[in-house]
N, C-alpha and C positions, 0 to 999 in steps of 0.2 A: 847619880849624882852626888855632890858634895854638899855638906851643910852651909856653905858659902851660896852656892847657887838658888840651895832652898831659902833662905834667911832673904836673898834679893828678889825673889820672886814672890815672897810673903810679904814684903815690905811696898812691892809696886801694887799687887793686889790691893793691899791696905789704902794704897794711896787713892787708886782708881776709885774705889769705894768710897771714901771720902768726899773724892771731886764729884761723883754720882749723887750721892746726901745731897750734898750744897747744891747741886743744879736742881735737883728735885724740890728742896727746901725753897729755892729762888722763884721756881715755876709756880709753887703754890702761893706764896705771898703775893706773885704778880696778879693772880688768878684772884685774891681776897681785894686786892687794893685796886683792881680795875673797876672805872665807872666810880670813883671816887677822889676827892680831893685831899691826897694824903693820906688816905685812909679814913678820912672823916667823911662819914655817912650824910649826906643832902638831905634835911628836911623837907618833906614833901610842901610845907608851908611857906618854905623861903623859896620856892620855883616861882619865877615871875609868870608862869601861863597856867590858867586852870581851866579844865574842860570841865563845862558846867551842866551840857547835855549833848546826847548824840542820839540818831534817827535814822535806823538804816531806811534807804529808799529802794532796795531791790537789787539783785546781782550784786556789785560790788560799789555802788554808790551809797553815800550818806549825806548828812547833815550835822555839823557841828556848830553849836556855842559855845564860844571858847571867850575868857577873860583873861585881859593882859593891862598891866598899869591903870585898872581901874575902869576900863572901854572893854565893851563887849563886843564881839564878831560873829556875823553868820557866816560860816566857810562852808563850803561842797567841797565834798573827798571822792574822787573815782581812782579807780586802778591806776592812770597814771599821770593825775592831775589834782591838784587842791587850788581853789579858788575862794578870795573872799568875796561873798555874794553882798554883804552890806555890814555898815556900823548899826548896831542896833542902841536904841534909849534905855538908860539904866532904869530899876524900877525904883518908885518911890516909895 
């Protein structure tokens, strides 16, 4: 092999490595930013729904008290279904 073909092969390998490192960096950034609004971590206090209590009922059934927009709800959860049982009165 002459030096021209070795030089061409080396530059091709360098370009390929640069592309691979760029793709790896982009994949890393996408994984870091996934689930956020443009990289801004969401504050738990800013989320509109809060789970106040959970009570397992056996098997894969449970009751949950959740609060949304100042109202509390009793919710029944099973493996294949979520049902609002009723609205709860606020504690005074």
